[in-house]
N, C-alpha and C positions, 0 to 999 in steps of 0.2 A: 822786573818783565817776563812774559811767557815766551819760550821758543815759538818759531815758526813751527805751524803744523802741516806736516806734509802727507801725501796717501801715495800706495803702490799699488797698481791692480796686477792681479795675478788668475790668470785662467787653469783651475785646477779640475781635470777631469778626474771621474770616479776609480780610485784606487791608484793615484798618482800622487806625485809629491811635489813640492815648488818649496823655495828658501827665499826670504827675504832679510837683509842685514842691514844695521846703522853701523856705522865706524864712529869709533871714539878718537880722539885728537892727541896723539905723543903722550900717550899712558896717564892721562888726564882723566880721572874716575867721572864718568859720564853716567848720569839718571835720567831714566826716561819710560817711556812706556809706550806699549802698541796695543791698537784695539782691531781686532779682526770681524769685519763684518761680511756675510753673507748675501749676494743676490739672489739666487737660489738654491736649493738642496740643503742637505743638512751642515752645520758648522763644522769645519775641518778639527782634527785635532791637531794642537800646536805645542811646540818646545820652544821656550827660549834657552840660548847658550849665552852664558857668563864667560868672558875670559878676564884673565887677570894677568898684565904684563910687566915684566922689569928688564930694563935694558934691552929693548926691542925684542924680548924672548916671552912666548907666552909658557907661564910657569903652571897654571891651572885653568881649567875649564870646568863648569858646571853645568848640565843640561837641567832644565827645570819644567814640568808640563805647565801649560797655560792655568791660568789661575781665574775661575770663573769668580765673578762678583760674590760675595758673602756679607751677611752682618754677624756673624760668629767665628772666630777661627781662634784656634791655639798651635803655638810655636814652640819646638824645644828651643831651651836658651842654653848656650855654653859660653861664658865669659871666665877664663884663666889666663890672663897676661901672665907670662913668666912659669908657666908651669913645667915641670919637671919632664923631659922627653926621655924615651927608650934607647938604652946603651948609650952610644956617644954624640947622640943626635942634640945635645946640650938643652937649654931652655926652648919653650915652645910658646907663642902667643896664640890663643883659643879667643875668637871673638863672634858673635853672631850679627849679621846685619839683617835689616828688615827694611822692607819697601810695602808701601801703601799707595795705591791709587785711586781717585776717585773721580771715575768719568761719567757720573752721572750729572743730572742738572740740577740737583740741591747740595747744599752745604752738609756734610757729614760730621756728626755728632760723636766722637770715639772715645770710648773707656779702655784704658790699657790697666791689666792686673797681672802682676808677677808673682808667682809661686815657687816655693823651695820643691825639692823631691818628693816632700810629705804632703804636697798640698795647702801649705798654710801661706796666708798671705805676705807678703814681704815688701811689696810695692805697689802703688798705684798712682794712677794721673789721667788727666783728660784732656783732649783738644779736637780740634777741629780742622777739617780738611773742605777748603773748597771745592765746587764743582770744578772740575778737569784738572785739579791740582795732585801732585804725588811727592813723595819724601822718599829718600834712602838714609837710613841711620844705623850707626851699630848700637846694640844696648844701652852702653855707657853713654850714648847723645841722645837717648828718646826723650829726656827732660826738656830738650829743645823745642819739642813738639808736644809735649804732654804735659802739661802745667800739673806741678804737684808730683811728678814721678822721680822718685829719688832713688838711686841703686844702694842698697844697704853698703857701708862702705867695707864690710867684711863678705861681700858676695863674691869677688874674684879669688879671695884666697880660703875662705872657710865654704863658702856653700858652693860656686862655682858652674852649677847646673839648675835649670828649674823650667817651666812654662810661663810662656806671655800668652793671658788670654786678652783679645781684642775684639770689642763689641762695638757695633756702629747701628746709628738709626738710619742710614742709609747703605746700601751694598757698595761695597769697596773691595777691590782685589788685594792680595795679601800673599809676599813670597818671603821667606828667609833664607839666608846662605849661612854656613857656619865655614868661618877662615881659619884656617891654620898657618902659621907662620914660623919657621924654625931661623935660626942664626944663618943659613945657607943662603 
């Protein structure tokens, strides 16, 4: 079932700033999206801040500009679990999370193409995203929403880097976040 939709009104004068925030619960990963609509004037610039907490402590934050809907996107992909760290850092896990939202009124048919650093196609798949729906997945989980998408088994150890092309017949908003976790 879809979570309840809520809205927050913000009066924003020219040259001013305002903030609205949503709260996760007890360090459980929350996925969602917000849509900004203006009653008059130009659309404001927006930034989403993603926070990662462990044991009640914020260990990472990333600010990402608003993602206007598009039918074509290309994302940098880094997926290297157990990569060698620098100095005494020990092993480091790197992964790329992808979020896609379709807040249009039609189902989006989406094609995903993963290319290596030389541009060769190494994986691909297709999926649909219903109107008003969204997902957030790491690159190694993309097969859950993209039929036929199989990350090559040697990608984490041999390739590690690439680009993911996303093509949709309906405008969707797309964002990617690179996650780095060390043994600490």
